[in-house]
C-alpha positions in Angstrom: -91.0 47.6 129.0 -92.9 50.0 127.0 -96.5 48.6 125.3 -96.5 46.5 122.0 -98.1 49.3 120.4 -95.8 52.2 121.7 -93.1 50.1 120.4 -94.6 49.9 116.9 -95.3 53.7 116.9 -91.9 54.4 118.0 -90.1 52.3 115.3 -92.3 53.7 112.8 -91.4 57.1 113.9 -87.8 56.8 113.4 -88.3 55.1 110.2 -90.3 58.0 109.0 -87.2 60.1 110.3 -84.5 58.1 108.5 -86.7 58.7 105.1 -86.1 62.7 105.9 -82.4 62.4 106.4 -80.3 63.9 103.9 -78.4 61.5 101.3 -75.1 59.9 103.0 -76.2 60.2 106.6 -77.7 56.7 106.4 -76.6 53.9 104.5 -78.9 53.7 101.5 -79.1 49.6 101.5 -80.0 49.7 105.2 -82.8 52.5 104.6 -84.2 49.9 101.4 -84.2 47.0 103.4 -86.0 48.8 106.6 -88.9 50.2 103.5 -89.0 46.6 102.1 -89.3 44.6 105.1 -91.0 47.1 107.3 -93.6 44.5 108.8 -90.0 42.2 110.2 -89.2 46.1 111.6 -92.2 45.8 113.3 -92.0 42.3 114.3 -88.3 43.0 115.7 -89.9 45.9 117.8 -91.7 43.2 119.9 -89.6 40.5 119.7 -88.3 40.2 123.6 -91.9 40.8 124.5 -93.0 37.7 122.5 -92.8 35.1 125.0 -94.7 37.0 127.6 -98.5 36.4 126.6 -97.7 32.5 126.6 -98.3 33.2 130.5 -98.9 29.9 131.6 -95.5 28.7 130.3 -92.6 28.9 132.5 -90.2 28.4 129.8 -91.7 31.1 127.9 -91.6 33.4 130.7 -88.2 32.5 131.2 -86.8 33.2 127.8 -88.4 36.7 128.0 -86.4 37.0 131.0 -83.3 36.3 129.5 -83.9 39.0 126.3 -84.8 41.8 128.8 -82.0 41.4 131.5 -79.3 39.0 130.5 -76.5 39.9 128.3 -78.5 42.4 126.5 -75.6 43.9 125.3 -73.9 40.7 123.7 -77.4 39.7 122.2 -76.9 43.4 120.1 -73.2 42.8 119.1 -73.8 38.7 117.9 -76.8 40.1 115.9 -75.0 42.8 114.3 -72.3 40.8 113.4 -74.6 38.4 112.0 -76.2 41.3 110.0 -73.1 42.2 108.6 -72.2 39.0 107.3 -75.7 38.0 106.3 -76.3 36.9 102.3 -79.4 37.2 100.3 -82.2 36.0 100.4 -82.4 36.6 103.9 -80.7 39.7 104.5 -83.1 42.5 104.1 -85.6 40.9 106.4 -83.7 40.0 109.2 -81.4 43.5 109.0 -85.3 44.9 109.2 -86.1 42.5 112.1 -83.0 43.1 114.0 -82.8 46.8 114.0 -86.2 46.2 115.2 -85.0 44.3 117.9 -82.7 47.2 118.6 -85.4 49.7 118.9 -86.7 47.3 121.4 -83.7 47.4 123.7 -83.5 51.3 123.4 -87.3 52.1 124.3 -87.3 49.8 127.5 -83.7 51.1 128.8 -85.1 54.6 127.8 -88.8 54.3 128.8 -88.7 51.5 131.7 -86.8 53.9 134.1 -89.7 56.2 134.5 -92.5 53.8 134.3 -90.7 52.5 137.7 -90.3 56.0 139.2 -93.8 56.1 138.4 -95.3 52.6 139.5 -92.2 50.6 141.3 -90.4 48.1 140.2 -91.8 45.0 138.4 -90.8 42.1 140.2 -91.9 43.8 143.7 -95.5 42.9 142.8 -96.3 46.2 140.8 -97.1 44.0 137.4 -100.6 45.2 137.5 -99.4 48.9 137.6 -97.0 48.6 135.1 -99.4 47.2 132.6 -102.1 49.4 133.5 -99.5 52.3 132.5 -98.2 50.9 129.4 -101.5 50.1 128.1 -102.6 53.6 128.7 -99.7 55.0 126.7 -100.8 52.7 123.9 -104.0 54.2 123.6 -102.5 57.4 123.9 -99.8 57.1 121.1 -102.0 55.3 118.8 -104.4 58.1 118.9 -101.9 60.9 118.5 -99.9 59.4 115.6 -102.3 57.6 113.7 -105.3 59.2 114.3 -107.4 56.3 115.3 -108.5 54.7 118.4 -106.7 51.8 119.1 -109.8 49.7 119.1 -109.9 50.9 115.7 -106.3 50.5 114.6 -105.9 47.3 112.8 -102.1 47.5 113.4 -101.1 43.9 113.3 -103.2 43.1 110.4 -101.1 45.7 108.6 -97.2 44.7 110.2 -96.9 41.5 112.3 -99.5 38.9 110.2 -97.8 39.8 107.2 -94.3 37.7 109.0 -96.4 34.8 109.4 -95.5 31.8 107.0 -97.9 32.3 104.1 -99.9 28.7 104.4 -100.3 28.7 108.1 -100.4 32.6 110.1 -99.7 30.6 113.2 -96.1 30.1 111.9 -93.5 32.9 112.0 -91.8 33.2 108.8 -89.0 30.2 108.8 -86.1 32.2 107.8 -86.5 34.7 110.8 -87.5 31.7 113.0 -84.5 30.1 112.3 -82.0 33.0 112.6 -83.7 33.9 115.9 -83.2 30.7 117.2 -79.7 30.7 116.5 -79.2 33.9 117.9 -80.9 32.5 121.7 -78.7 29.4 121.2 -75.4 31.7 121.0 -76.1 34.1 123.1 -78.2 31.9 126.1 -76.6 28.8 125.3 -76.8 27.1 128.7 -80.2 27.9 129.4 -81.2 26.7 125.5 -79.9 23.1 126.4 -82.5 22.6 128.5 -85.4 25.2 127.4 -85.6 25.3 123.4 -87.6 28.5 122.5 -91.0 27.7 120.9 -90.9 31.0 118.4 -94.2 29.5 116.5 -95.7 28.9 119.7 -95.0 32.7 121.0 -96.2 34.1 117.9 -99.4 32.4 117.5 -100.1 33.3 120.9 -98.7 37.3 120.7 -100.8 37.4 117.7 -104.2 35.9 119.3 -104.3 37.6 122.5 -102.7 41.0 121.5 -105.0 41.5 118.6 -108.2 40.4 121.2 -106.8 42.7 123.9 -107.3 45.6 121.4 -110.4 44.9 119.8 -112.5 43.4 122.9 -110.5 44.6 125.9 -112.6 46.3 128.5 -116.1 44.9 127.3 -115.1 41.0 127.1 -111.8 40.4 128.8 -111.6 42.8 131.5 -112.4 41.3 134.8 -112.2 37.5 134.0 -109.1 36.4 131.8 -106.8 39.7 132.2 -107.7 40.6 135.8 -105.8 36.9 135.9 -102.5 37.9 134.8 -102.7 41.7 133.7 -105.1 43.2 135.6 -106.8 45.0 133.2 -107.9 45.4 129.2 -106.9 48.0 126.5 -108.8 51.1 127.8 -110.9 53.0 125.2 -109.8 56.4 126.4 -106.9 58.3 128.4 -109.5 61.1 129.7 -108.6 59.8 133.2 -105.5 58.7 132.8 -103.4 61.7 133.0 -101.1 60.2 135.8 -99.6 58.0 132.9 -99.2 60.8 130.5 -98.0 63.9 132.4 -95.8 65.0 135.1 -93.9 61.8 135.0 -90.7 61.3 137.2 -87.2 60.4 135.8 -84.3 59.0 137.3 -83.1 62.7 137.7 -85.2 63.9 140.6 -85.1 67.3 139.5 -86.7 66.5 136.3 -90.4 65.5 135.3 -91.5 64.8 131.6 -94.6 64.4 129.7 -95.2 61.1 128.0 -94.5 62.8 124.5 -91.4 64.2 125.9 -90.5 61.0 126.9 -91.3 59.2 123.8 -89.3 61.8 121.6 -86.1 61.3 123.5 -86.3 57.5 122.8 -87.1 58.4 119.1 -84.0 60.5 119.0 -81.8 57.6 121.3 -83.0 55.2 118.6 -82.3 57.0 115.6 -78.8 57.6 116.7 -78.3 53.6 117.4 -79.9 53.1 113.8 -77.2 55.0 112.3 -74.6 53.7 114.2 -75.4 50.1 113.8 -76.4 50.6 110.0 -73.4 52.2 109.5 -71.8 48.9 110.6 -73.8 46.5 109.4 -73.6 48.3 105.8 -69.3 47.8 106.0 -69.1 51.4 106.2 -67.6 51.5 109.9 -65.3 48.8 111.0 -67.1 49.2 114.6 -70.4 50.3 116.0 -69.9 53.7 117.8 -73.5 54.1 119.4 -73.0 53.4 123.5 -74.7 49.9 124.4 -74.2 47.5 126.7 -75.7 44.8 129.4 -78.3 46.8 130.3 -81.7 45.3 131.8 -84.6 46.6 129.8 -86.5 46.0 132.5 -85.0 48.9 134.6 -82.5 50.9 132.4 -79.8 50.2 134.8 -76.8 48.0 134.1 -75.2 45.7 136.8 -73.5 48.8 138.8 -77.0 50.9 138.9 -75.9 53.2 136.2 -78.7 54.6 133.3 -77.8 54.4 130.0 -80.2 57.1 129.1 -80.5 59.4 132.1 
């Protein structure tokens, strides 16, 4: 999957494009919800990865596996239907969170085939190489989009931290937590009977570890805690890592792309998906017109080995 900060930069770029669209090209109600609840949009953009940093908990890793590779299209269909019917006071923040989740799906299905071609399949012993690739792309895109080194950018303080309960930052907003739990129970009902999703635990672990990785990365965690699981810390520059940014292989053997080109392609697909899903959620269209389905966010392919965006 794309790195956490790439997901956040992506969804902000899409929101900027939505702001620039002519009137009547995007439902005004949905646009207002996204702008007012940008922090929940960003939260949704990393939601499927939330359990991953609770890495000693097998149940958490299994929940991330479900969200990434099992019934991914069903989750979007159920989530969109829930958004269409959702009323106040949760409607605005839920729509923002759900469209953020949609952006994660779009990004992983679009970008992950490139990462796999570059470093191999994630579950074939290439986890460290995947993380290294994604982390360098995180550093690059934050520098490009925000003009800051990742270590200087207080992205989480500006966004996901605001999704916490006001009295305890370790707890996720209770309304979003409850609807997320309901979606997981609906789509993955058999698994939810034996393993309840510990969303508050994911939230606390995610905030702590991602924030520490970005702030202290190479200097403190590098070869102790991180090498155990990720294999590295967030790098401070991309000077030696053009291999993760230029001439990247794509599923088409005749085409190589830069990370800039891949990011732009993902933005375009994400914008198209936002328009289609928002037209449905707002009631303007009776169905979702975008192409989506049960594609693995790990590989970008469906069960027949077909890519959605390549």
